[in-house]
N, C-alpha and C positions, 0 to 999 in steps of 0.2 A: 694523712688525708684529711682528718677532721681537725680543724684549726681552733685556736682560742676564740671564744665568742666575745663580742663587744657590741656596744650600741653605736650606730653610725649617725651622728648628729652634726649637721652644718659642716660637712666635709671632713670630719675627723672621727676616728674611732675612740670611744670612751669606755673605760672599764675601771674597776677598782674604786677608789675614793670612798670606801665604806658602804658601797651599794649592797643591798640584799640581793640574793640570787638563788638559783637552784641548779642541781646537776641535771644534765641531759643524759638519760639512761638508754643504753642499747637494750631493747626489750628481749632480745634473744639471750643475752648474757647477764643482764641486769647490772652491768658494770658501767660506771660513768664514762661518757665520751668527752665531756667538757663541762665547764661551769657557765651557766647562762646568767648574766647580770640582769636584774630588774631595773627598769627605769624609775627614777624618782619623780616627784612632781616637778622639780626644777628641770630635770631632763626633758620631761614632756613639754614644759613651757618653752625651753630652748628649741626643741624640735619643731614646735608649732611656729615659732618666729622664723626659723630657717625655711620651713615649708612655705610660709607666706612670701618670703623673698623668691624662692624657686618658682612659686606659682605666678608671680608677676612676669618672670621671664617666659614661662611656659605659655601663658595667656597671650603674650606678644608674638609667639612663634606661630607661623602659618600652619594650617592643617596639613599642607603638603610636607613641610619640614618635620612636623610631629610624626607623620607617618614614616618618614625616613628613619627617625630615631627609634621608633617602635620596631621597625623591620630589622634594624641593627641589633636590638635587644633579642629578638627572636633568633637571629643568626647566631649570636653568642650563646644562647641556650642550646642550640643544636650542636655547636662546636664543643661545648662543655657537657653535653648530655651524660657522658659516662661518669664523670666525677660527681655531678649533681645527683644522678641516679644512685650512686653508691652511698651518698650521704642520706638520701631518703630511705634506703634499705637499712642503714644503721639506726636511724632515728625512729622509723615506724615498724621495722621488722617485716616489711612487705618484700615480696620476691622481686628480683632485679628486673624481670620482664615487665612487671606492673609499674615499677618506678620509672623505667625507661619510657614506657608508653605515656606516663603522666607528663614527663618532661617534654617529649616530642609533641604531644597533643597541645600542651600549654604554648609552645612556640608557634604552632599552627594557629591557635586562637589569637595570639598577639598579632600575627600577620593579618588575619581576617579583620580585626578591629582597626588596625592601621589603615586599611583600605576603606573601611566604613567611615572612619573619621574624616577622610578626604571628601566624603559625600554628605557631610552634614549641611545640606542645603537649607536655605530659608524657604519660606513659602508665602504665597499671598492668599489670604482668606477673604472671600466676598463679604462685604459689609451689609448691614441691614438697611442703611440709608443710601439712596441713590447717589452715585458719585463718590462713594467711600469704599476704601479697601484697607485691609489690615495686613501688615507685613510682619511675619514671624521670623526672628533672627535667633539662631542658636549661638551660644557663647559659653565659655567656661565660667564657673562662678566662684570657686574657692577650694580651700583645703578640706579634706575629709579624712577621718580616722576609720580604718577598716581592719577587721580581724578575720582570721581563717582557722578552720579546724585543724587539728594536728595530723589527721590521717590522710588528707589529700591537700597539703599546703599549697602546692603549685597549681593543680587543676582547679581547685575551688577559687583561688585568687584570680587566676587568669581568665576563668570563664565568666567572672562577675565584674572585676574591676576595670579592665581595659576599656570596656564600653562606657564606663562612667568617668574615668579620669583622663588618660592620654588622648583618647579619640574625641574628646569634647562632647560626649553624648550625655554627660550629666551637666546640665546647664540651666541657666535661667532663660526663660523665653520672654522676649520683649515684644509686645505688640505695638505697632505704630500705625496710626490712622493717617491716611492721605486724603485731603480735601482740596480739590482744584489746585494741586501741586504745592499746597502748603502743608508742611509736615508738623504734626503735634504728637508728642509721645504719650501713650496711654499710661495710666497709673497702674495698670494691672501687670503683675509679674507673678509667675508661679513655676515650680519645678515641672519639667515635662520631658518625656522621652522624645528622641528625634523621629521625624517622619521616616517611614520605611518605604522602599520601592523605587 
């Protein structure tokens, strides 16, 4: 059930090559489950470049299609919940019922954010000057590195990251001012959460 561990970089599994690493221990038996390779600086650079290529494709994908992909991921988690739960039990030493609840809840969270991503509407903000209005547009901005604690790797990741990555809720907000049907882009950009409601 527990497979050999490797780094997944740019569509291929990478292991060995003199990489440092550490054993993943079962906390109940203190026996090694597998050996986890550590990423080198070169691995991280390669992963960043691959992520940039993937981001260009993801950014060009409509919110509707991104939601379909996320729902498919949630469905796969539900189909594979038993195997994923058993791995969590081995790695963390938690009881099966808690591990299963983490996996199923994570799938539900992905579904929820898939639908939220479809509703990442822009908004129009009244301007200070008569005849002026500002248009706020949400859009994905780029690649982010994220880390999760060992004890709830699924739940922590899925409760925080889908809102920021796949559902385009981590974005740059661009304000554009409209004056008498002439559009000029404002120089202001800043990170912002999407409007709710």
